[in-house]
N, C-alpha and C positions, 0 to 999 in steps of 0.2 A: 504494500500500500504506500509506496513512495511517490515522489513527484515524477510525472511523466517527462521524458526527454523530448517529446514532441512539442515544439513551440506553439502549435495551434491549440493545445490542450490547456495552456496556462492563461489565466486572466491577466490583463494589464490595466493598471489604474494610473492615469496620468492627469495632472492638473498643474496650474501655475501655483507656485509656492505662496504668493501673496493672497490668492483666493483661499487656499487651505488655512493660512494664518487668520484671515478675516473670519472664516467660518468658525474656527476654534475660539477666537476672541469673542465673537458674538454669542456663543453658547456658554460662555463662562465669565459673565460679568459678576463682579463682587461689589455689591452696593455698600455705601457708607451713608447711613441716614443722618441727616442734620435736621432733626425735628424740633420745632419750637412751639407749635400750636396744634390746633385741631387736625390739621392735615397729617400730622404724625400718627394720629389714631387711625386714619385711613390707610397709611402705610403699614401699620401693624396688622390690619385686616388682610392686606395683600399677601403678607408672608405667613398668614395663618392657613389652616387646613382647608378652609372653604374656597379660597381663591388659589392657593398653592403656587406661589411664584417659582417654585422649584421646577415646574413644568417648562419654564422658559430659561433655565440655566442661570438664574440670578438669586439662588437661595442662600448663598454663602454670605450672609450679612456680617460685615466686619465693622468694628467700632475703632479701628486703627487706620488712619489714612495711609499708612505704609503698606497695608495689605489690601487696599481697595483701588478700583479703577473707575468706579461710577459713584458720584455723589448725588444723593437725592435730597434737595433742600425742600423741606416741607414745613411751611408756616412763615410767620412774620419774622423778619430779621431787622433788629434795631441798629442804629448807628454804632452803638457800643459793641454789638456782636459782629459787625462787619470785619474788623481786623482779625478776629478769631476765625471766622469763616474763610477768609483769604489765607491765613496761615495753614489751616487744615487742608485747604485745596492745594497749596504749594507743596505739601508733604506727600501728596498722592502719587501713585505710580503712573508712568506714562505708557500708553496713551490714556488720558483721563477724560472722563465724560461727566457732564452735569445735566441733571433733570431738575427744572424748577417746577415744583409741585404746588399748585394752588394760586389763587389770585394774590395773596399777600406776598409770596415769594417772587411772583412774576412782575407785579406792579405796585406793591404796597397795599393793595386791597382797599378797604374803606378807611384806612389809616392815612389820611392826608395831613400828617404832622411832621414837624421838624426832626423828630427822633426816630422815625421809621424809614428804612431804606425803601426807595420807590422802585424796587426791582433789584434782584441780586446781580443782574448783569452789569451793574455799576461797579461790582467788586470782582466777580468771577465770570468767565465766559460760559454762556449757557448753550447747550446743544438742543434740548427739547423742552418745550413748555407744556404743562398740563393745566388746562383751564378748570375752573370750578371753585366753589366755596361751600363746603370743601369738595375737592374733586372726588369722583367715584373711584373705587378700586379698579373698575374696568378701564377708566381713563388712564390710570398709571400703568396698567398692564399694556394698554395700547401704545403708550409712550415708550415702554421698554421694547416692545416689538418693533416699533419704528426705529429706535436706536440700533437694535440688532441688524435691521435691514441696511441702515447707513454704514455700519461697521462691515457687513458682508460685502457691500459694494466697494469698499476700500476708501470711502470718503474720509477726509481728515476730521478730527474733532475741531471744535471752535477754537480751542487753545492752540492746536497745530496751525490753523489758518492764521491766527494772530502772530504766531512765531515766524511763519514764512513771510508774512507781510513786513514784519520788522526787519528780517534779514534782507529782503529785497530793498527796503528803504535804505538800509546801511550800505548796501552795494552801490545804490544810486548816489548817495551822499559822498562816498569815497571816490567814485568815478568823476563827480563834478568838482571835487576839491582840488 
């Protein structure tokens, strides 16, 4: 029962390495929840048995930024929390992805006050926005599926886009000087 020496009897599996890496990355997202308000409760329901985020390869919730590649910001972020959010984001593994969950994280919600951040994209680059107050668990699952599709297509994260733009600007500046 060994392998046949006839080459037509053996299967061959070929693909581009970047497609294989994209497929593997999309199916093994490790989320870091940054929950500050009621949206965090909705995140908890997504990782519970009823919605079972494990079906989508994102069940390994980590509370250490050095072990995470996807941050889910769920809830209101105040100006005092903004430097903490940025520090945690900077400690994450690359490529890093961010989901802004809920109206408060995306736009400040109904808190039109000086002390509330009017969208976390003022501090960290956001890849996917989830609407709602609070957003439904299905909305977060849909956002994770969309993020997985983005990763499988090989699209860069918002952070990578910003880095590439900064590098291009530096090259243009050095060429002009």
